[in-house]
NULUM-436569 format. One record per residue (C-alpha): residue number from 1; x, y, z. Coordinates in nm, 2 decimals, decimal comma. Example, Ala and Ser with C-alpha at 12.3 -4.5 7.8 and 13.67 -1.06 7.14 Angstrom:
<seq=1; xx=1,23; yy=-0,45; zz=0,78>
<seq=2; xx=1,37; yy=-0,11; zz=0,71>
//
This chain:
<seq=1; xx=1,38; yy=1,72; zz=-0,15>
<seq=2; xx=1,05; yy=1,85; zz=-0,02>
<seq=3; xx=0,80; yy=1,58; zz=-0,09>
<seq=4; xx=0,42; yy=1,57; zz=-0,07>
<seq=5; xx=0,31; yy=1,22; zz=0,05>
<seq=6; xx=-0,06; yy=1,16; zz=0,00>
<seq=7; xx=-0,20; yy=0,89; zz=0,23>
<seq=8; xx=0,10; yy=0,95; zz=0,46>
<seq=9; xx=-0,09; yy=0,84; zz=0,77>
<seq=10; xx=-0,18; yy=0,50; zz=0,62>
<seq=11; xx=0,01; yy=0,17; zz=0,64>
<seq=12; xx=0,25; yy=0,21; zz=0,35>
<seq=13; xx=0,24; yy=0,59; zz=0,35>
<seq=14; xx=0,36; yy=0,61; zz=0,71>
<seq=15; xx=0,65; yy=0,37; zz=0,64>
<seq=16; xx=0,75; yy=0,60; zz=0,35>
<seq=17; xx=0,74; yy=0,91; zz=0,56>
<seq=18; xx=0,95; yy=0,75; zz=0,84>
<seq=19; xx=1,21; yy=0,64; zz=0,58>
<seq=20; xx=1,21; yy=0,97; zz=0,39>
<seq=21; xx=1,26; yy=1,18; zz=0,70>
<seq=22; xx=1,49; yy=0,95; zz=0,91>
<seq=23; xx=1,70; yy=0,79; zz=0,64>
<seq=24; xx=1,69; yy=1,02; zz=0,34>
<seq=25; xx=1,66; yy=1,36; zz=0,51>
<seq=26; xx=1,37; yy=1,47; zz=0,29>
<seq=27; xx=1,12; yy=1,73; zz=0,40>
<seq=28; xx=0,78; yy=1,56; zz=0,40>
<seq=29; xx=0,44; yy=1,71; zz=0,38>
<seq=30; xx=0,17; yy=1,45; zz=0,46>
<seq=31; xx=-0,17; yy=1,50; zz=0,29>
<seq=32; xx=-0,43; yy=1,27; zz=0,45>
<seq=33; xx=-0,81; yy=1,28; zz=0,50>
<seq=34; xx=-0,77; yy=1,05; zz=0,81>
<seq=35; xx=-1,04; yy=0,80; zz=0,72>
<seq=36; xx=-1,07; yy=0,48; zz=0,93>
<seq=37; xx=-0,74; yy=0,36; zz=0,79>
<seq=38; xx=-0,54; yy=0,68; zz=0,86>
<seq=39; xx=-0,37; yy=0,68; zz=1,19>
<seq=40; xx=-0,16; yy=0,96; zz=1,33>
<seq=41; xx=0,00; yy=0,72; zz=1,58>
<seq=42; xx=0,17; yy=0,56; zz=1,28>
<seq=43; xx=0,36; yy=0,88; zz=1,23>
<seq=44; xx=0,46; yy=0,93; zz=1,60>
<seq=45; xx=0,83; yy=0,86; zz=1,53>
<seq=46; xx=0,86; yy=1,17; zz=1,29>
<seq=47; xx=0,59; yy=1,42; zz=1,40>
<seq=48; xx=0,85; yy=1,61; zz=1,62>
<seq=49; xx=1,09; yy=1,65; zz=1,33>
<seq=50; xx=1,14; yy=1,99; zz=1,17>
<seq=51; xx=1,12; yy=1,81; zz=0,84>
<seq=52; xx=0,76; yy=1,70; zz=0,89>
<seq=53; xx=0,44; yy=1,89; zz=0,81>
<seq=54; xx=0,07; yy=1,77; zz=0,80>
<seq=55; xx=-0,22; yy=1,88; zz=0,59>
<seq=56; xx=-0,56; yy=1,73; zz=0,66>
<seq=57; xx=-0,75; yy=1,73; zz=0,33>
<seq=58; xx=-0,93; yy=1,51; zz=0,09>
<seq=59; xx=-0,73; yy=1,46; zz=-0,23>
<seq=60; xx=-1,06; yy=1,51; zz=-0,43>
<seq=61; xx=-1,07; yy=1,88; zz=-0,30>
<seq=62; xx=-0,90; yy=2,05; zz=-0,59>
<seq=63; xx=-0,89; yy=2,40; zz=-0,43>
<seq=64; xx=-0,72; yy=2,25; zz=-0,12>
<seq=65; xx=-0,47; yy=2,05; zz=-0,32>
<seq=66; xx=-0,37; yy=2,35; zz=-0,53>
<seq=67; xx=-0,32; yy=2,56; zz=-0,22>
<seq=68; xx=-0,09; yy=2,30; zz=-0,07>
<seq=69; xx=0,13; yy=2,31; zz=-0,39>
<seq=70; xx=0,15; yy=2,69; zz=-0,36>
<seq=71; xx=0,22; yy=2,69; zz=0,01>
<seq=72; xx=0,48; yy=2,42; zz=0,02>
<seq=73; xx=0,64; yy=2,44; zz=-0,33>
<seq=74; xx=0,73; yy=2,07; zz=-0,34>
<seq=75; xx=1,00; yy=1,90; zz=-0,55>
<seq=76; xx=0,79; yy=1,58; zz=-0,58>
<seq=77; xx=0,47; yy=1,41; zz=-0,49>
<seq=78; xx=0,44; yy=1,04; zz=-0,39>
<seq=79; xx=0,08; yy=0,94; zz=-0,43>
<seq=80; xx=-0,03; yy=0,66; zz=-0,20>
<seq=81; xx=-0,37; yy=0,78; zz=-0,09>
<seq=82; xx=-0,63; yy=0,52; zz=-0,19>
<seq=83; xx=-0,91; yy=0,30; zz=-0,07>
<seq=84; xx=-0,74; yy=-0,03; zz=-0,07>
<seq=85; xx=-0,93; yy=-0,32; zz=0,08>
<seq=86; xx=-1,08; yy=-0,55; zz=-0,18>
<seq=87; xx=-1,35; yy=-0,68; zz=0,05>
<seq=88; xx=-1,47; yy=-0,32; zz=0,12>
<seq=89; xx=-1,48; yy=-0,24; zz=-0,25>
<seq=90; xx=-1,72; yy=-0,53; zz=-0,31>
<seq=91; xx=-1,99; yy=-0,38; zz=-0,09>
<seq=92; xx=-1,90; yy=-0,01; zz=-0,12>
<seq=93; xx=-1,74; yy=0,06; zz=-0,46>
<seq=94; xx=-1,85; yy=0,43; zz=-0,48>
<seq=95; xx=-1,59; yy=0,56; zz=-0,24>
<seq=96; xx=-1,32; yy=0,36; zz=-0,43>
<seq=97; xx=-1,42; yy=0,53; zz=-0,76>
<seq=98; xx=-1,42; yy=0,88; zz=-0,59>
<seq=99; xx=-1,09; yy=0,85; zz=-0,41>
<seq=100; xx=-0,89; yy=0,63; zz=-0,64>
<seq=101; xx=-1,00; yy=0,78; zz=-0,98>
<seq=102; xx=-1,12; yy=1,13; zz=-0,91>
<seq=103; xx=-0,86; yy=1,19; zz=-0,64>
<seq=104; xx=-0,58; yy=1,08; zz=-0,87>
<seq=105; xx=-0,72; yy=1,31; zz=-1,15>
<seq=106; xx=-0,73; yy=1,60; zz=-0,90>
<seq=107; xx=-0,37; yy=1,55; zz=-0,80>
<seq=108; xx=-0,25; yy=1,51; zz=-1,16>
<seq=109; xx=-0,42; yy=1,84; zz=-1,26>
<seq=110; xx=-0,28; yy=2,02; zz=-0,96>
<seq=111; xx=0,07; yy=1,90; zz=-1,04>
<seq=112; xx=0,04; yy=1,99; zz=-1,40>
<seq=113; xx=-0,07; yy=2,34; zz=-1,32>
<seq=114; xx=0,21; yy=2,37; zz=-1,06>
<seq=115; xx=0,48; yy=2,25; zz=-1,30>
<seq=116; xx=0,36; yy=2,49; zz=-1,57>
<seq=117; xx=0,38; yy=2,78; zz=-1,33>
<seq=118; xx=0,72; yy=2,71; zz=-1,19>
<seq=119; xx=1,01; yy=2,94; zz=-1,30>
<seq=120; xx=1,21; yy=2,66; zz=-1,46>
<seq=121; xx=1,26; yy=2,54; zz=-1,82>
<seq=122; xx=1,28; yy=2,18; zz=-1,71>
<seq=123; xx=0,96; yy=2,00; zz=-1,60>
<seq=124; xx=1,17; yy=1,71; zz=-1,48>
<seq=125; xx=1,28; yy=1,92; zz=-1,19>
<seq=126; xx=0,95; yy=1,78; zz=-1,04>
<seq=127; xx=0,85; yy=1,42; zz=-1,00>
<seq=128; xx=0,51; yy=1,26; zz=-0,96>
<seq=129; xx=0,54; yy=0,90; zz=-0,83>
<seq=130; xx=0,21; yy=0,72; zz=-0,86>
<seq=131; xx=0,20; yy=0,41; zz=-0,64>
<seq=132; xx=-0,02; yy=0,12; zz=-0,75>
<seq=133; xx=-0,08; yy=-0,25; zz=-0,71>
<seq=134; xx=-0,01; yy=-0,58; zz=-0,89>
<seq=135; xx=-0,38; yy=-0,65; zz=-0,87>
<seq=136; xx=-0,43; yy=-0,44; zz=-1,18>
<seq=137; xx=-0,28; yy=-0,73; zz=-1,38>
<seq=138; xx=-0,55; yy=-0,98; zz=-1,28>
<seq=139; xx=-0,48; yy=-1,34; zz=-1,21>
<seq=140; xx=-0,19; yy=-1,56; zz=-1,30>
<seq=141; xx=-0,20; yy=-1,93; zz=-1,37>
<seq=142; xx=0,04; yy=-2,17; zz=-1,19>
<seq=143; xx=0,34; yy=-2,03; zz=-1,37>
<seq=144; xx=0,47; yy=-1,69; zz=-1,49>
<seq=145; xx=0,53; yy=-1,35; zz=-1,34>
<seq=146; xx=0,38; yy=-1,00; zz=-1,39>
<seq=147; xx=0,61; yy=-0,77; zz=-1,57>
<seq=148; xx=0,58; yy=-0,40; zz=-1,65>
<seq=149; xx=0,43; yy=-0,49; zz=-1,99>
<seq=150; xx=0,17; yy=-0,73; zz=-1,87>
<seq=151; xx=-0,18; yy=-0,64; zz=-2,00>
<seq=152; xx=-0,42; yy=-0,50; zz=-1,74>
<seq=153; xx=-0,71; yy=-0,73; zz=-1,64>
<seq=154; xx=-0,85; yy=-0,62; zz=-1,31>
<seq=155; xx=-1,11; yy=-0,84; zz=-1,13>
<seq=156; xx=-1,24; yy=-0,64; zz=-0,84>
<seq=157; xx=-1,38; yy=-0,28; zz=-0,80>
<seq=158; xx=-1,06; yy=-0,20; zz=-0,61>
<seq=159; xx=-0,82; yy=-0,32; zz=-0,88>
<seq=160; xx=-1,04; yy=-0,17; zz=-1,15>
<seq=161; xx=-1,02; yy=0,18; zz=-0,99>
<seq=162; xx=-0,64; yy=0,14; zz=-0,94>
<seq=163; xx=-0,61; yy=0,04; zz=-1,31>
<seq=164; xx=-0,81; yy=0,35; zz=-1,41>
<seq=165; xx=-0,58; yy=0,57; zz=-1,20>
<seq=166; xx=-0,27; yy=0,41; zz=-1,35>
<seq=167; xx=-0,40; yy=0,49; zz=-1,70>
<seq=168; xx=-0,47; yy=0,85; zz=-1,60>
<seq=169; xx=-0,12; yy=0,89; zz=-1,46>
<seq=170; xx=0,04; yy=0,75; zz=-1,78>
<seq=171; xx=-0,19; yy=0,96; zz=-2,00>
<seq=172; xx=-0,09; yy=1,28; zz=-1,82>
<seq=173; xx=0,27; yy=1,19; zz=-1,88>
<seq=174; xx=0,23; yy=1,12; zz=-2,25>
<seq=175; xx=-0,01; yy=1,41; zz=-2,32>
<seq=176; xx=0,11; yy=1,69; zz=-2,10>
<seq=177; xx=0,47; yy=1,58; zz=-2,03>
<seq=178; xx=0,41; yy=1,56; zz=-1,66>
<seq=179; xx=0,71; yy=1,37; zz=-1,51>
<seq=180; xx=0,51; yy=1,07; zz=-1,38>
<seq=181; xx=0,66; yy=0,74; zz=-1,27>
<seq=182; xx=0,43; yy=0,45; zz=-1,19>
<seq=183; xx=0,51; yy=0,17; zz=-0,95>
<seq=184; xx=0,31; yy=-0,16; zz=-0,90>
<seq=185; xx=0,38; yy=-0,35; zz=-0,58>
<seq=186; xx=0,29; yy=-0,69; zz=-0,45>
<seq=187; xx=0,11; yy=-0,75; zz=-0,11>
<seq=188; xx=0,27; yy=-0,55; zz=0,17>
<seq=189; xx=0,29; yy=-0,66; zz=0,53>
<seq=190; xx=0,46; yy=-0,54; zz=0,84>
<seq=191; xx=0,42; yy=-0,30; zz=1,14>
<seq=192; xx=0,12; yy=-0,05; zz=1,15>
<seq=193; xx=-0,09; yy=-0,26; zz=0,91>
<seq=194; xx=-0,47; yy=-0,19; zz=0,96>
<seq=195; xx=-0,63; yy=-0,50; zz=1,13>
<seq=196; xx=-0,87; yy=-0,58; zz=0,84>
<seq=197; xx=-0,59; yy=-0,72; zz=0,62>
<seq=198; xx=-0,50; yy=-1,09; zz=0,63>
<seq=199; xx=-0,18; yy=-1,10; zz=0,84>
<seq=200; xx=-0,28; yy=-0,86; zz=1,12>
<seq=201; xx=-0,63; yy=-1,01; zz=1,13>
<seq=202; xx=-0,49; yy=-1,36; zz=1,18>
<seq=203; xx=-0,24; yy=-1,24; zz=1,45>
<seq=204; xx=-0,51; yy=-1,05; zz=1,65>
<seq=205; xx=-0,77; yy=-1,32; zz=1,61>
<seq=206; xx=-0,52; yy=-1,57; zz=1,73>
<seq=207; xx=-0,45; yy=-1,36; zz=2,04>
<seq=208; xx=-0,82; yy=-1,35; zz=2,11>
<seq=209; xx=-0,87; yy=-1,72; zz=2,05>
<seq=210; xx=-1,11; yy=-1,64; zz=1,76>
<seq=211; xx=-1,15; yy=-1,84; zz=1,44>
<seq=212; xx=-0,88; yy=-1,77; zz=1,18>
<seq=213; xx=-1,08; yy=-1,73; zz=0,85>
<seq=214; xx=-0,92; yy=-1,86; zz=0,53>
<seq=215; xx=-1,10; yy=-1,79; zz=0,20>
<seq=216; xx=-1,19; yy=-2,10; zz=-0,01>
<seq=217; xx=-0,93; yy=-2,37; zz=0,02>
<seq=218; xx=-0,64; yy=-2,13; zz=0,10>
<seq=219; xx=-0,46; yy=-2,21; zz=-0,22>
<seq=220; xx=-0,46; yy=-1,85; zz=-0,35>
<seq=221; xx=-0,10; yy=-1,73; zz=-0,39>
<seq=222; xx=0,04; yy=-1,39; zz=-0,31>
<seq=223; xx=0,39; yy=-1,24; zz=-0,34>
<seq=224; xx=0,47; yy=-1,08; zz=0,00>
<seq=225; xx=0,67; yy=-0,76; zz=0,03>
<seq=226; xx=0,79; yy=-0,62; zz=0,37>
<seq=227; xx=0,66; yy=-0,26; zz=0,39>
<seq=228; xx=1,00; yy=-0,11; zz=0,48>
<seq=229; xx=1,15; yy=-0,28; zz=0,17>
<seq=230; xx=0,87; yy=-0,11; zz=-0,03>
<seq=231; xx=0,95; yy=0,23; zz=0,13>
<seq=232; xx=1,32; yy=0,19; zz=0,03>
<seq=233; xx=1,21; yy=0,10; zz=-0,33>
<seq=234; xx=1,00; yy=0,42; zz=-0,35>
<seq=235; xx=1,29; yy=0,63; zz=-0,23>
<seq=236; xx=1,51; yy=0,49; zz=-0,51>
<seq=237; xx=1,24; yy=0,53; zz=-0,77>
<seq=238; xx=1,19; yy=0,89; zz=-0,66>
<seq=239; xx=1,56; yy=0,97; zz=-0,68>
<seq=240; xx=1,67; yy=0,76; zz=-0,98>
<seq=241; xx=1,36; yy=0,65; zz=-1,17>
<seq=242; xx=1,29; yy=0,77; zz=-1,52>
<seq=243; xx=0,97; yy=0,97; zz=-1,59>
<seq=244; xx=0,74; yy=0,78; zz=-1,82>
<seq=245; xx=0,86; yy=0,44; zz=-1,68>
<seq=246; xx=0,68; yy=0,18; zz=-1,47>
<seq=247; xx=0,86; yy=-0,02; zz=-1,20>
<seq=248; xx=0,73; yy=-0,34; zz=-1,05>
<seq=249; xx=0,81; yy=-0,39; zz=-0,68>
<seq=250; xx=0,79; yy=-0,75; zz=-0,54>
<seq=251; xx=0,95; yy=-0,94; zz=-0,26>
<seq=252; xx=1,00; yy=-1,27; zz=-0,45>
<seq=253; xx=0,82; yy=-1,44; zz=-0,16>
<seq=254; xx=0,53; yy=-1,63; zz=-0,31>
<seq=255; xx=0,31; yy=-1,81; zz=-0,05>
<seq=256; xx=-0,03; yy=-1,97; zz=-0,05>
<seq=257; xx=-0,26; yy=-1,80; zz=0,19>
<seq=258; xx=-0,29; yy=-2,11; zz=0,40>
<seq=259; xx=0,09; yy=-2,13; zz=0,43>
<seq=260; xx=0,09; yy=-1,77; zz=0,55>
<seq=261; xx=-0,17; yy=-1,85; zz=0,82>
<seq=262; xx=0,01; yy=-2,16; zz=0,93>
<seq=263; xx=0,34; yy=-1,97; zz=0,96>
<seq=264; xx=0,17; yy=-1,71; zz=1,18>
<seq=265; xx=0,02; yy=-1,99; zz=1,39>
<seq=266; xx=0,36; yy=-2,14; zz=1,44>
<seq=267; xx=0,51; yy=-1,81; zz=1,57>
<seq=268; xx=0,21; yy=-1,75; zz=1,79>
<seq=269; xx=0,23; yy=-2,09; zz=1,95>
<seq=270; xx=0,60; yy=-2,03; zz=2,01>
<seq=271; xx=0,57; yy=-1,67; zz=2,14>
<seq=272; xx=0,23; yy=-1,69; zz=2,32>
<seq=273; xx=0,16; yy=-2,05; zz=2,39>
<seq=274; xx=-0,19; yy=-2,15; zz=2,51>
<seq=275; xx=-0,36; yy=-2,48; zz=2,59>
<seq=276; xx=-0,49; yy=-2,49; zz=2,24>
<seq=277; xx=-0,27; yy=-2,45; zz=1,93>
<seq=278; xx=-0,35; yy=-2,16; zz=1,70>
<seq=279; xx=-0,35; yy=-2,42; zz=1,41>
<seq=280; xx=-0,67; yy=-2,55; zz=1,56>
<seq=281; xx=-0,84; yy=-2,21; zz=1,51>
<seq=282; xx=-0,80; yy=-2,22; zz=1,13>
<seq=283; xx=-1,15; yy=-2,20; zz=0,97>
<seq=284; xx=-1,21; yy=-2,23; zz=0,59>
<seq=285; xx=-1,49; yy=-1,99; zz=0,48>
<seq=286; xx=-1,68; yy=-1,91; zz=0,16>
<seq=287; xx=-1,44; yy=-1,76; zz=-0,09>
<seq=288; xx=-1,45; yy=-1,39; zz=-0,19>
<seq=289; xx=-1,62; yy=-1,31; zz=-0,53>
<seq=290; xx=-1,37; yy=-1,26; zz=-0,81>
<seq=291; xx=-1,08; yy=-1,38; zz=-0,59>
<seq=292; xx=-0,77; yy=-1,39; zz=-0,81>
<seq=293; xx=-0,58; yy=-1,72; zz=-0,79>
<seq=294; xx=-0,22; yy=-1,60; zz=-0,80>
<seq=295; xx=-0,01; yy=-1,29; zz=-0,81>
<seq=296; xx=0,37; yy=-1,28; zz=-0,86>
<seq=297; xx=0,59; yy=-0,99; zz=-0,95>
<seq=298; xx=0,90; yy=-0,99; zz=-1,16>
<seq=299; xx=1,11; yy=-0,71; zz=-1,00>
<seq=300; xx=1,41; yy=-0,75; zz=-1,24>
<seq=301; xx=1,38; yy=-0,40; zz=-1,39>
<seq=302; xx=1,39; yy=-0,24; zz=-1,05>
<seq=303; xx=1,67; yy=-0,46; zz=-0,93>
<seq=304; xx=1,90; yy=-0,42; zz=-1,23>
<seq=305; xx=1,83; yy=-0,06; zz=-1,33>
<seq=306; xx=1,81; yy=0,10; zz=-0,98>
<seq=307; xx=1,99; yy=-0,16; zz=-0,77>
<seq=308; xx=1,71; yy=-0,24; zz=-0,53>
<seq=309; xx=1,69; yy=-0,56; zz=-0,34>
<seq=310; xx=1,44; yy=-0,68; zz=-0,07>
<seq=311; xx=1,62; yy=-0,71; zz=0,26>
<seq=312; xx=1,36; yy=-0,92; zz=0,43>
<seq=313; xx=1,27; yy=-1,28; zz=0,34>
<seq=314; xx=0,91; yy=-1,38; zz=0,43>
<seq=315; xx=1,05; yy=-1,58; zz=0,72>
<seq=316; xx=1,24; yy=-1,29; zz=0,87>
<seq=317; xx=0,96; yy=-1,04; zz=0,79>
<seq=318; xx=0,68; yy=-1,24; zz=0,94>
<seq=319; xx=0,87; yy=-1,30; zz=1,26>
<seq=320; xx=0,93; yy=-0,92; zz=1,30>
<seq=321; xx=0,56; yy=-0,86; zz=1,22>
<seq=322; xx=0,43; yy=-1,10; zz=1,47>
<seq=323; xx=0,66; yy=-0,97; zz=1,74>
<seq=324; xx=0,56; yy=-0,61; zz=1,66>
<seq=325; xx=0,19; yy=-0,68; zz=1,71>
<seq=326; xx=0,26; yy=-0,87; zz=2,03>
<seq=327; xx=0,45; yy=-0,57; zz=2,17>
<seq=328; xx=0,23; yy=-0,29; zz=2,03>
<seq=329; xx=-0,12; yy=-0,34; zz=2,17>
<seq=330; xx=-0,11; yy=0,04; zz=2,24>
<seq=331; xx=-0,13; yy=0,09; zz=1,86>
<seq=332; xx=-0,38; yy=-0,18; zz=1,75>
<seq=333; xx=-0,61; yy=-0,21; zz=2,06>
<seq=334; xx=-0,80; yy=0,12; zz=2,00>
<seq=335; xx=-0,86; yy=0,01; zz=1,64>
<seq=336; xx=-0,97; yy=-0,33; zz=1,73>
<seq=337; xx=-1,20; yy=-0,20; zz=2,00>
<seq=338; xx=-1,35; yy=0,10; zz=1,82>
<seq=339; xx=-1,29; yy=0,08; zz=1,45>
<seq=340; xx=-1,27; yy=-0,28; zz=1,32>
<seq=341; xx=-1,33; yy=-0,58; zz=1,54>
<seq=342; xx=-1,24; yy=-0,86; zz=1,29>
<seq=343; xx=-1,58; yy=-0,91; zz=1,13>
<seq=344; xx=-1,62; yy=-1,05; zz=0,78>
<seq=345; xx=-1,63; yy=-0,77; zz=0,51>
<seq=346; xx=-1,74; yy=-0,77; zz=0,15>
<seq=347; xx=-2,04; yy=-1,00; zz=0,18>
<seq=348; xx=-2,31; yy=-0,94; zz=-0,08>
<seq=349; xx=-2,68; yy=-0,97; zz=0,00>
<seq=350; xx=-2,88; yy=-1,20; zz=-0,22>
//
């Protein structure tokens, strides 16, 4: 296939590009605006491949997106471009609305016009995979799992804009017959993760001997998914998923935030021991507004219908992740020094 990957220079997007090119032999055209979270260094493994191409554009630019469709004649689009950090959405929601809602609309319209203009009688020759989040479902209690039929109940500006984009994608499938598939994933982690997110933030703060901030009492629960497992899932959904369907992708690795931080601390003490244990750096801070208590994905549909399984447990994945950050200061140090130094985000002024 020739696949357009929006947000391909981001964390999940770059993992998808590496997997598609190296393992699946797809031709990949990356579309990325290269905001603060887009990093060409994350694509270094594939940029020399003849299967790789790059287009620096904003997904809200309808003319540019239409020209990319005409130029590259893709067989599919995997839409990952999004503003994604909840804390940033609290204090700067406007860019989330523009990118996540208007950007998705722009892509859907460009794809619809492209499919209509193709010399084929079967619109399903093209696939539009819209990648979303479990946060659209809101907060779970102590028990239960999100399924593909769970009602939407977003809590943050981020999750609200992702919910809106999901609804647009499904509406374009139902109204126009655009072959759209929606996926909703749990919390990703792994190599090339921008340092503002919990796991890389804790690793890098621990390296610097800085406080390790934990929101509230640390009891909020997330289901953790190793990013390369997610990339494999998207490859399967692209190849075998049914247009009009939704697939939940989760690692079946529920952990309280404090448990995640403590496990990172244990690995840091083992791999980079200091006079002071990393556990002593844990600092409980004021909770985030609208902080959902628990997320947990039921991935049964994906597992049974498409045969996907997560290869990493949280224990194996977190070890790989800590070791990667310890070895790859060349990747994260420029970001830490010039883009994001570990400060608290999402604070609202009285």
